[in-house]
Backbone as a printed PyTorch tensor [residue, N CA C, xyz], in Angstrom:
tensor([[[ -2.9650,  -1.3840,  -0.4190],
         [ -2.3920,  -1.6880,  -1.5330],
         [ -3.4060,  -2.0450,  -2.6560]],

        [[ -3.2870,  -1.2380,  -3.6930],
         [ -4.3400,  -1.4810,  -4.8600],
         [ -3.5330,  -1.9100,  -6.0570]],

        [[ -4.2250,  -2.4670,  -7.0240],
         [ -3.8060,  -2.5500,  -8.4150],
         [ -4.1200,  -1.3040,  -9.1140]],

        [[ -4.9960,  -0.7640,  -8.9020],
         [ -5.7290,   0.5740,  -9.6520],
         [ -4.6300,   1.9110,  -9.0140]],

        [[ -5.2300,   2.7390,  -9.2610],
         [ -4.6860,   4.1250,  -9.2220],
         [ -5.4910,   5.0370,  -8.2200]],

        [[ -6.6040,   4.5370,  -7.7060],
         [ -7.4330,   5.1090,  -6.7370],
         [ -7.9700,   6.2820,  -7.5700]],

        [[ -8.2640,   6.3370,  -8.7950],
         [ -8.8140,   7.4720,  -9.6060],
         [ -7.7090,   8.3850,  -9.7580]],

        [[ -6.6020,   8.2850,  -9.7170],
         [ -5.5700,   9.2370, -10.0270],
         [ -5.1860,  10.3560,  -9.2430]],

        [[ -4.0810,  11.1190,  -9.4070],
         [ -3.2580,  11.9300,  -8.6330],
         [ -4.4720,  13.0740,  -8.1740]],

        [[ -4.5070,  13.4460,  -6.9690],
         [ -5.3560,  14.5870,  -6.5820],
         [ -6.9380,  14.3080,  -6.7720]],

        [[ -7.2470,  12.8730,  -6.8130],
         [ -8.5700,  12.7780,  -7.0280],
         [ -9.4270,  12.6000,  -5.7680]],

        [[-10.9420,  12.8250,  -5.9270],
         [-11.7250,  12.7970,  -4.8520],
         [-11.5680,  11.4240,  -4.2290]],

        [[-11.5070,  10.3430,  -4.7600],
         [-11.3280,   8.8920,  -4.3090],
         [-10.1500,   8.8970,  -3.4980]],

        [[ -8.8840,   9.4780,  -3.9020],
         [ -7.9500,   9.1580,  -2.8780],
         [ -8.0650,  10.0420,  -1.7170]],

        [[ -8.7400,  11.3990,  -1.7590],
         [ -9.0320,  12.0000,  -0.5930],
         [ -9.7760,  11.4030,   0.3150]],

        [[-11.0600,  10.6540,  -0.0830],
         [-11.6970,   9.7840,   0.7380],
         [-10.9070,   8.7300,   1.5340]],

        [[ -9.9920,   8.1530,   0.8140],
         [ -9.2060,   7.0100,   1.4440],
         [ -8.2790,   7.7050,   2.4670]],

        [[ -7.8040,   8.9170,   2.1380],
         [ -7.0870,   9.5140,   3.0660],
         [ -7.6240,   9.8420,   4.3380]],

        [[ -8.7810,  10.5280,   4.0780],
         [ -9.6790,  10.8910,   5.2700],
         [-10.1550,   9.5430,   6.0530]],

        [[-10.5620,   8.4600,   5.5450],
         [-10.8900,   7.4630,   6.1570],
         [ -9.9700,   6.5720,   7.0550]],

        [[ -8.9290,   6.3140,   6.2380],
         [ -7.8470,   5.8000,   6.8140],
         [ -7.1330,   6.5570,   7.9330]],

        [[ -7.0790,   8.0190,   7.6770],
         [ -6.5400,   8.8450,   8.5350],
         [ -7.3440,   9.1870,   9.9320]],

        [[ -8.4980,   8.7640,   9.7830],
         [ -9.4930,   9.1060,  10.9530],
         [ -8.9120,   8.9380,  12.2740]],

        [[ -8.1320,   7.7270,  12.4390],
         [ -7.7240,   7.3990,  13.8200],
         [ -6.5490,   8.1670,  14.1340]],

        [[ -6.0030,   8.9860,  13.2410],
         [ -4.7790,   9.6420,  13.6670],
         [ -3.4850,   9.0110,  13.5910]],

        [[ -3.5900,   7.7330,  13.0590],
         [ -2.3620,   6.9330,  13.0660],
         [ -1.8550,   6.6620,  11.6410]],

        [[ -2.4590,   7.1760,  10.5980],
         [ -1.9410,   7.0100,   9.3980],
         [ -0.4350,   8.0780,   9.2350]],

        [[  0.4910,   7.4090,   9.1910],
         [  1.9200,   8.1310,   9.3120],
         [  2.1900,   9.0020,   8.0410]],

        [[  1.4080,   8.7000,   7.0720],
         [  1.7720,   9.6690,   5.7870],
         [  0.2710,   9.5840,   4.9130]],

        [[  0.0450,  10.7790,   4.2310],
         [ -0.9470,  10.8280,   3.4020],
         [ -0.5280,  10.9510,   2.0280]],

        [[  0.7020,  10.6460,   1.8780],
         [  1.2950,  10.6280,   0.3490],
         [  1.0970,   9.5150,  -0.0710]],

        [[  0.9450,   9.3110,  -1.4550],
         [  0.8140,   7.9340,  -2.1250],
         [  2.3130,   7.5900,  -2.6120]],

        [[  2.3960,   6.2560,  -2.7330],
         [  3.5530,   5.5950,  -3.2720],
         [  3.2290,   4.4600,  -4.1550]],

        [[  4.0280,   3.7870,  -4.8920],
         [  3.8710,   2.7970,  -5.7130],
         [  3.9210,   3.1900,  -7.1180]],

        [[  3.8520,   2.1130,  -8.1830],
         [  4.0420,   2.6740,  -9.7130],
         [  2.8980,   3.5290, -10.0950]],

        [[  1.7470,   3.7250,  -9.4450],
         [  0.6660,   4.5700,  -9.9280],
         [  0.4460,   5.8350,  -9.2730]],

        [[  1.5240,   6.1800,  -8.1760],
         [  1.3720,   7.3170,  -7.4070],
         [  0.9860,   8.6010,  -8.0990]],

        [[  1.4820,   8.7840,  -9.1450],
         [  1.4930,  10.1420,  -9.7360],
         [  0.6180,  10.0890, -11.1100]],

        [[  0.2780,   8.7940, -11.5140],
         [ -0.7180,   8.5920, -12.6920],
         [ -0.5910,   6.9670, -12.9400]],

        [[ -1.6980,   6.7290, -13.8360],
         [ -1.6760,   5.2580, -14.0460],
         [ -0.4650,   4.6270, -14.7600]],

        [[  0.0970,   3.7470, -14.0050],
         [  1.4960,   3.0630, -14.5350],
         [  1.7870,   1.8480, -13.7490]],

        [[  0.7230,   0.8800, -13.8740],
         [  0.7430,  -0.3560, -13.1270],
         [  1.9510,  -1.0360, -13.4070]],

        [[  2.6220,  -1.6890, -12.3280],
         [  3.8440,  -2.5140, -12.4810],
         [  3.9840,  -3.3080, -11.4070]],

        [[  4.9780,  -4.2960, -11.5520],
         [  5.4870,  -5.0820, -10.3120],
         [  5.8450,  -4.3570,  -9.1940]],

        [[  5.3070,  -4.8640,  -8.0820],
         [  5.8020,  -4.0890,  -6.6930],
         [  6.9880,  -4.7430,  -6.0030]],

        [[  7.4890,  -5.7730,  -6.9750],
         [  8.6810,  -6.5100,  -6.2700],
         [  9.7720,  -5.8560,  -5.8170]],

        [[ 10.1730,  -5.0520,  -6.5180],
         [ 11.4120,  -4.0610,  -6.3970],
         [ 11.1240,  -2.5110,  -6.1590]],

        [[  9.9150,  -2.3300,  -5.9290],
         [  9.5910,  -0.8750,  -5.9030],
         [  9.7490,  -0.3070,  -4.5870]],

        [[ 10.1920,   0.8360,  -4.6400],
         [ 10.5410,   1.5400,  -3.1880],
         [  9.2070,   1.9810,  -2.7150]],

        [[  8.9610,   1.7000,  -1.6780],
         [  7.4930,   2.2420,  -1.0080],
         [  7.6980,   3.2330,   0.1750]],

        [[  7.2690,   4.4270,   0.2740],
         [  7.6480,   5.5270,   1.0220],
         [  6.4740,   5.9020,   1.8840]],

        [[  5.3250,   5.1360,   1.6050],
         [  4.0570,   5.5060,   2.7370],
         [  3.1670,   4.1530,   2.5320]],

        [[  2.2290,   4.1650,   3.3000],
         [  1.2260,   3.0200,   3.6120],
         [  0.1840,   3.1170,   2.5760]],

        [[  0.0470,   4.0490,   1.7710],
         [ -0.7600,   4.1690,   0.8020],
         [ -0.3420,   3.7820,  -0.5400]],

        [[ -0.4690,   2.7760,  -1.1260],
         [  0.3380,   2.1550,  -2.3350],
         [ -0.7080,   1.9740,  -3.4340]],

        [[ -0.3750,   2.4280,  -4.6600],
         [ -1.4020,   2.2140,  -5.7680],
         [ -0.3150,   1.6090,  -7.0860]],

        [[ -1.1100,   0.9040,  -7.8640],
         [ -0.5300,   0.4540,  -9.1560],
         [  0.2770,  -0.8910,  -8.8770]],

        [[  0.1530,  -1.7710,  -7.8500],
         [  0.8870,  -3.1310,  -7.9490],
         [  0.1610,  -4.0180,  -8.6320]],

        [[  0.7290,  -4.5080,  -9.7060],
         [  0.2500,  -5.6910, -10.3700],
         [ -0.2060,  -6.8120,  -9.3400]],

        [[ -1.2790,  -7.3570,  -9.8480],
         [ -1.7680,  -8.7310,  -8.9970],
         [ -0.5260,  -9.6670,  -8.9780]],

        [[ -0.4450, -10.1380,  -7.7920],
         [  0.5740, -10.9990,  -7.6200],
         [  1.7340, -10.4510,  -7.2070]],

        [[  1.8470,  -9.2470,  -6.9860],
         [  3.1240,  -8.6830,  -6.3780],
         [  2.6340,  -7.7240,  -5.1310]],

        [[  1.4650,  -7.5970,  -4.8580],
         [  1.1550,  -6.8410,  -3.6700],
         [  1.6550,  -7.1570,  -2.4860]],

        [[  1.9620,  -8.4810,  -2.1690],
         [  2.7400,  -8.9230,  -1.0820],
         [  4.1790,  -8.1680,  -0.8140]],

        [[  4.8230,  -7.8270,  -1.9220],
         [  6.0870,  -7.0440,  -1.7500],
         [  5.8940,  -5.7310,  -1.3070]],

        [[  4.8640,  -5.1830,  -1.6510],
         [  4.4940,  -3.6260,  -1.3230],
         [  4.0400,  -3.9030,   0.3130]],

        [[  3.2980,  -4.8910,   0.6990],
         [  3.1270,  -4.9290,   2.1460],
         [  4.2130,  -5.0970,   2.8150]],

        [[  5.2180,  -5.9680,   2.4100],
         [  6.4280,  -6.1410,   3.1050],
         [  7.1010,  -4.8480,   3.2920]],

        [[  7.2070,  -4.1180,   2.1820],
         [  7.8390,  -2.7710,   2.2190],
         [  7.2930,  -1.7630,   2.8350]],

        [[  6.0480,  -1.9400,   3.1610],
         [  5.2300,  -1.1030,   4.2070],
         [  5.7320,  -1.4020,   5.6150]],

        [[  5.8810,  -2.6480,   5.8090],
         [  6.2080,  -2.9470,   7.1800],
         [  7.8210,  -2.6180,   7.6090]],

        [[  8.4640,  -2.5630,   6.4300],
         [  9.8600,  -2.1920,   6.5140],
         [ 10.0270,  -0.6870,   6.7870]],

        [[  9.1230,   0.0880,   5.8480],
         [  9.0240,   1.4200,   6.1240],
         [  8.7510,   1.9050,   7.5580]],

        [[  7.4810,   1.2260,   8.0540],
         [  7.0620,   1.6340,   9.4150],
         [  8.2560,   1.3110,  10.3230]],

        [[  8.8560,   0.1760,  10.3130],
         [  9.9590,  -0.1340,  11.1210],
         [ 11.1070,   1.0540,  11.0780]],

        [[ 11.6190,   1.3140,   9.9460],
         [ 12.5500,   2.3830,   9.7430],
         [ 12.0360,   3.8670,  10.0610]],

        [[ 10.8590,   4.1780,   9.5780],
         [ 10.6010,   5.5920,   9.8980],
         [  9.7390,   5.7860,  11.4590]],

        [[  9.0880,   4.7320,  11.8880],
         [  8.2970,   4.7740,  13.0670],
         [  8.8770,   4.2020,  14.2540]],

        [[  9.8650,   3.4350,  14.0770],
         [ 10.5310,   2.6530,  15.0460],
         [  9.6320,   1.6240,  15.6880]],

        [[  8.6190,   0.8870,  14.8850],
         [  7.9900,   0.0100,  15.3900],
         [  8.2150,  -1.2620,  14.5950]],

        [[  8.0170,  -2.3650,  15.3620],
         [  8.2020,  -3.8970,  14.8120],
         [  6.7400,  -4.4280,  14.8120]],

        [[  6.6040,  -4.9720,  13.5300],
         [  5.4810,  -5.9830,  13.2260],
         [  5.7410,  -7.0210,  13.0700]],

        [[  5.3070,  -8.1200,  13.7590],
         [  5.6290,  -9.4070,  13.5950],
         [  4.8170,  -9.9800,  12.2170]],

        [[  5.4060, -10.8780,  11.4840],
         [  4.8240, -11.4240,  10.2070],
         [  3.2810, -11.9610,  10.3460]],

        [[  3.1420, -12.4710,  11.6790],
         [  1.8910, -13.2350,  11.9640],
         [  0.8760, -11.9860,  12.3990]],

        [[  1.2420, -10.8910,  12.3680],
         [  0.3450,  -9.7540,  12.6940],
         [  0.0750,  -8.7250,  11.5960]],

        [[  0.4290,  -9.1350,  10.5280],
         [  0.3470,  -8.4220,   9.1150],
         [ -0.8300,  -9.1190,   8.3020]],

        [[ -1.6590,  -8.2300,   7.9490],
         [ -2.9950,  -8.8460,   7.3020],
         [ -2.8120,  -8.0680,   5.9700]],

        [[ -3.7220,  -8.8420,   5.0050],
         [ -3.7860,  -8.0750,   3.7120],
         [ -5.0870,  -8.5110,   3.2930]],

        [[ -6.2410,  -7.7360,   2.8840],
         [ -7.3970,  -8.0500,   2.2660],
         [ -7.4680,  -7.7390,   0.9020]],

        [[ -8.0010,  -8.7510,   0.0820],
         [ -8.2750,  -8.5300,  -1.3570],
         [ -9.3280,  -9.0980,  -1.7920]],

        [[ -9.8360,  -8.6600,  -2.9950],
         [-10.9120,  -9.4530,  -3.6570],
         [-10.4490, -10.5440,  -4.5500]],

        [[ -9.1360, -10.9220,  -4.6210],
         [ -8.6470, -11.7980,  -5.5540],
         [ -7.8000, -12.8950,  -4.5710]],

        [[ -8.2360, -14.2050,  -4.4950],
         [ -7.6740, -14.9590,  -3.8330],
         [ -6.1200, -15.2990,  -4.1080]],

        [[ -5.5690, -15.0220,  -5.3630],
         [ -4.3280, -15.2880,  -5.5720],
         [ -3.4410, -14.0130,  -4.8600]],

        [[ -4.0260, -13.1290,  -4.6690],
         [ -3.2300, -12.1160,  -3.7640],
         [ -2.9190, -12.2670,  -2.5180]],

        [[ -3.9170, -13.1830,  -1.8290],
         [ -3.7580, -13.6830,  -0.5550],
         [ -2.9220, -14.7730,  -0.2610]],

        [[ -2.6220, -15.6550,  -1.1770],
         [ -1.9280, -16.9060,  -1.1360],
         [ -0.6210, -16.7350,  -0.5370]],

        [[  0.2090, -15.5670,  -0.7300],
         [  1.5150, -15.2350,  -0.0700],
         [  1.3150, -15.1740,   1.3750]],

        [[  0.0410, -14.6920,   1.8070],
         [ -0.0620, -14.4580,   3.2380],
         [ -0.3780, -15.6550,   3.9790]],

        [[ -0.6420, -16.6820,   3.3830],
         [ -1.3820, -17.9390,   4.1110],
         [ -0.2530, -18.6840,   4.9230]]])
């Protein structure tokens, strides 16, 4: 989950992220979702529909909603259950980590 747009639609940066995160063979989708999926359009992810684990454009302070929606999407599409204590989010801003404490 990123506040940025990973350098935009069809960018080299997004390709690198897809390759690195997909290396294990467990990335369920290489599609991008979130407010900036198709281009720079940062917005709150509180009520944003998330359709893949690659999420861009979430305003700081709303990334936790995207993470929760990723967990819900995985439960729905992959039939897996992830307990809240098994969910981790890493960020360079401490205010984005507070909801996970």
